[in-house]
Phi, psi and omega in degrees: 000152184285154168283144185209171179223143174266121183255113177279137178301135179059032179217156179301153180288131178253121182258144173208154180269125178284133185254016181293135175254141186260125173275116189251125174227078189240011188288305185274169177287324183274135176278134183306123184297130175090357181234144175228118182271125187216109185064226179263006183255143173246115188251133179277126177245154170287156181300322181296316181293320179297317179297325178294318179297316180296323179294318180294323181291338180294337180272359180290142178294137180289130179213092182251124176271347186253140177229150183226165167260116180268117181289333179180145005276355185289317184054050180187183179279127182221157172301144183242163177243128178277133179229160180214149178210169176290131182288344181273302182265352178060032175252152181276058184232030183263131172264109182288142174293326174200158181283158178291145182239357181199171181296326179299324178298327185271319187272339180276119182300140174062023180279323182260142183237168179185206181224122180283135181265000178289145179296135176065019176249118180271013186301140179230000184249141182267144174238114181265149175205170185234150175232152175287132181268002184276348182203160177297146181229156175279171182299326185266355183275117180234167179229158181280128178286131175258087191288350178269349182260133181207167174292136182279068184289345182259000178063041180276132180287151177295142184292339183254309181267348179065008175281152175264106184230167181210140000283174180225165173252131181251113181294158183268029177277174181297327181274347182053058180296146185250137176222138178287162187291328177295316179290327177295320177299315179296319178300315180294315181295319179299314180291326179292319179299325180266004182052048181252019169292158182255129177267112179255133183301327181269318186273324186107212185270110189218180179229148174271184175305144182298337178274001179078022181295143179289155176053044184234020180299139177290124186272322179270103188288350176294346175299333181282359171296343176300338180297337187092164189299312184296310181291327179292323175297321177294320177300315179295321179296313179295323178297319178295320178296318180297325177297318178297316181295322179294335179274004180090013181271184178226162177250137179298128183279357182294131179304133179084358180254277178068023181297143177276129184233147181236075178285171176297151186307320183261008183280117182270325179273117185241133177247127175281098187302130182262000182295137177070014178074017183269349181215174184258352179088000180296137173253120187222166179275130182294329185282312185254354179063019174264176176305143187299142181211158174272157178083189183289153178286137180277342180211167178257023179086178182295141179288145181274143178289150179295135182294148176288136182270130178249099186266147176234125179292134184297321180292320178295322179295326180289326181278334186269056182242127174270069196290147177296326180296319177294323180297316180293323178298317179297319182298328186264005180291142178272136176230149178279148173299132182299337183265305186257353176067018174288132180297133180231136179252130176266130183227070180093177178084195183272190185273356183281112182248156175223124182297127181281355178292119184304328182276357182245290178060026180293134173263120188219171185258125180295328186284309185256350177076009180262170176299136185301133185212175176299326179296322179295319178299315184286327188268320187205058183296329179219164181278125180270000000 
């Protein structure tokens, strides 16, 4: 839960640390019938009352900060639901010491701790995972989190088309430049056509920020699933070829072949081995990629087409920033309690708030302003 302060009108701000512990039951799609987990308390409801609460929550505006790549049946980028379980028994019976406040809390194994409520389980570490929210899922069905894609809640314009669209992809550069998904798709296809992806020994075949910012390569390569099945297969093929070239190998120049070969460093005569159907049998010159010949090469092979230029306007790049300064300003903004309207200040932590007014004590969501619920945990537990 977030740290917060109760602000008395015409009085200095009083800060205090909220000590609420969250009972988390987020593993399955179905919420346990008859129980509602709220803070550290488990309250028994009648079935009629629970159905009424679920019906009222259906009218809540959808606000998902998390997105995933759903392998099936969606086969695309979809809003995701954050879930957590005990890393030891893998049951959704873990009481977290505090809620996650950033992506590192969720993606780094064993970073968050708590206490498992399952009998005979000494587990203390949390395991987070994501599910696609577009369709019902089984207990074991999970999706890959796309941590760079989020709802454009700040209305930041796209760095290339300058439109304000949602969702968007936020690059991991210092400026955190924002690009809409359509422009990101175009950026990827343009770079793929010119084979200008970057091969990183640790990350693989990736792209940096569209503005060319240093140290901004995309680490989670599932983001390139935005390309679609055909283009993504081409991306994987080019990535495998680039890996061969980085190892000092060559690609067979025969049309329709392109097999990766690893001849000796000084070997000029290269044979595309045809055994087992893995090659076409072509014998070619390593230097000019023509049919093998003695003597000097008469040509340097076919000339390469000029690469397509992907330009970014400097003014647009300056405006398309998901800046840390703006992020900190948003975190420190004061909001009224939805029930008693007492001003409350959020100062770090997750979106789970608790009104410090003794006569109120409402637990509510900083992001959507509704009473804190399982939907808030799954959709926007922390600010991305």
